[in-house]
N, C-alpha and C positions, 0 to 999 in steps of 0.2 A: 503494499500501500505504500503511495507515493504521500507525503506531507499535506496535510488537509488545513486549507485556510482556517483559522477562529475568526470569530467575529470581531473579538477587540483587539485586535492586531493595530488598526489604526488608530486606535485612542490610546494605546500605550506610548506607540510612536510619538505621536501628538505630544503625550504628558513629559516624556523625558528633557523636551525643552523647556520645561515650567517649573521641576521639582528636581533635586539635588538627588532624591532616592525614588525609587518605584518598588512596591512590595507586590508580588503576586500569590496570591494564597489560594486555596481549593483543596479538595478531596485527594489522596493518593492515586495515581495512575490517572490523571485527568489531562495530562498531556502539559505541563506547565513547563518540565525541564525541555522538552522538544521544541515548544513555542518559543521559548526566549533565546535557546541556541540559534534558533533559523532566523529569528529577528535580528540578533545583534550576535552576529556572527565574529564580529570586531572585537568583543568584550572579551575578556579572560573569564573563565569558568571554575569555581572552586564550590566543592561540595563539603558541608561540615559532618557527613556521614563517614566520611574519610577520617579514619582514625588519627591519622598524623596531623591531617588538618585541622582537626577539630584540637588535638592537644594543642598545637601550634597558637591558633585563637584565643584559647583558655588559658593558657599560662602567659603567653607573650601578645596580648592585645594590641598594643603599638606597633610591635614589629612585623605582627599579620597583615596591619592593615597599611604600613610601611611596604610591604612586598607587594599587597594587593590595593593600589592608591589611585587606579584611574580607570575607568571603563571597565568593572567587575561584576561578575553576577555570582552571588553569594548564596548557592542551595542550600536548604534545611537550616536556615541561620539561626531557627528557634533552639537548636542545638547548645548554642552557646549565648545565654540571656545577656551575660556582662558583657557583651559585643557591643550592645546597642547604645551604651553610653559614650563610647568610644568612637561610634558613628556618628553620634551627633556632635562632638568635639568638631571631629575632621570634616565635615561639610559645613559648618558653621563656620570654621576658619578659610576654607578655601573657596567657598560661594561657588562652585562648578554644579553646574545641571548637568544631570543625568550621569553623576558619578556612580551611583552604585544601583544595581537591581538585586532585590530581597526576595527567595522565594521559598515558601515552606509548607508543608501539609498540614501540620497541625494550628487549625486556625485559630484555636483558641490561646494557645502561647503566644504564638507570632504576634494577635493583635493586643495583646496585653502589653508585651513589650513595645509594640509601637506606640499605643496611647501613653505608655508611661514616657517613653525618651524621644520618641521621633514625631510628635504631634506637628504639624506645620510644615514639617520637611520631606513628608512622603505621601505620592499619592498610591494608594491601593486598590488592587483589581482583584477580582476574584474568576477562578477559570474554573468550569464545571465541565463533564464529559460533553462530548458532541449535542450539541440539538438539532432538530428535525431541519433546520435550513442548512447547517453545517454537511450533516448527512445528503441532503439531495445534491447540494453543490457539488460534492465530490463523488454521486452516483453512487452511494453505501446505502442510500435508505432503502429498507427493506420493502417487499410489496403489499404485505398488509401488516397493520396492526399488531397482530397476535404474534409474529415473528419478532417485531420491535420489542414489543413489551418482555418477552422472555430474551431476546439476544441484549437488549439494555445498549447504552452508549458509551461505554468506556472504549478509549481507542486501542488499546491492546488487545480486545476480541477482534476487531476489524484488521489491525496490524497484523496478528498472528497468527489468525483464524483458530483463536482458543474455544473451546466448547464452555458455553455460559455458566453450565452447571459448576464445572471445573474451575472457571475464572471465579465466581461469587463465592465459592466455597473456601476457596486460598484466601480471596480478599477479605472476608469476613473475620477468617483466622488471624491475618495480619492487623485487622482493625483493633481487634481484641488484645492481640498481645502487646503490641506497640502502642497504639494511639489513645486507646482506653486505660490499659494499665497507667500510663504516664499522667492521666488526667485524674484518675479515681482507683481506689482499690477495691478491685471485684473480689469478692470472697466465693463467690459461685457461679461458676463459669456457665454450668448446665441452665442455670436459671436466667444468666443475663443473654445467653443465646435465645431462649425461650420467648424472652420479652423483645429481644428484637424480631423474632419471627412473627410474634402479635401485632408489633406496632407494623410491620409491613404488611399485614392483612387489613389494617385500618387505614390505610393510605386511599385518601379521597372522602373518607367518612369524618363527621363530626366526632373530636375525641372527648370521651368519657373515661378521666382517670380511674374511677373508682370501678368499672367493668374491668378497665384494663388491670389494674391492680389485682383482681377479686381472680381473673383468669392466668396471671402470671404467678401467682401465689408469693404476692409481696405486698407492703402496705401501701397504702395513696400515696404516705410521703416519699417512699422509694421511689414509684412510679412516676412522680411529679419530677425527680429530683434526674432521672433516669432519662 
């Protein structure tokens, strides 16, 4: 599958002339890294999922930003929360537009750090999986809505022709083991998976937390927090 044009491309390019930092958030596997590398091929790329890069940024943030000082994409930036204050100082001192692009999958942690340290200095975008228009323009839109409903819109399914059942099973496992565990201490994985499944069956319907809690076997408070 060739690169699929995303609807927010023009907006991101335009805003890079007006802000020193742009941030792209969204769920894992929604195509953030692919989009940024395509749009900004002249930018250097560093991922803080890489253990060496994360250690460097954590132990010597000034040295890290001295090395990655100009036109840089920093991926999974929420992995080093202390870096945000140093980014604030650097962009304030240098006043360069489009200096950094930040990307991260854990929207909660990323947004928390942005609002605390980078307010007014960053333009925020959210990239979701493919939408109807993007699939149609790329000639990837299934012939009927039933197929689309089962297949979903995550790029990897179309790029690698992955069976949706396999993809979403693994995706959910990754979501629980990584993102959820970093946000909250989930004590009972079986109950949590059951809760997620019950939520899925209620998509498009009015949410009744009491009924959801009863079906999931948890308290009303737990269902509300979840």
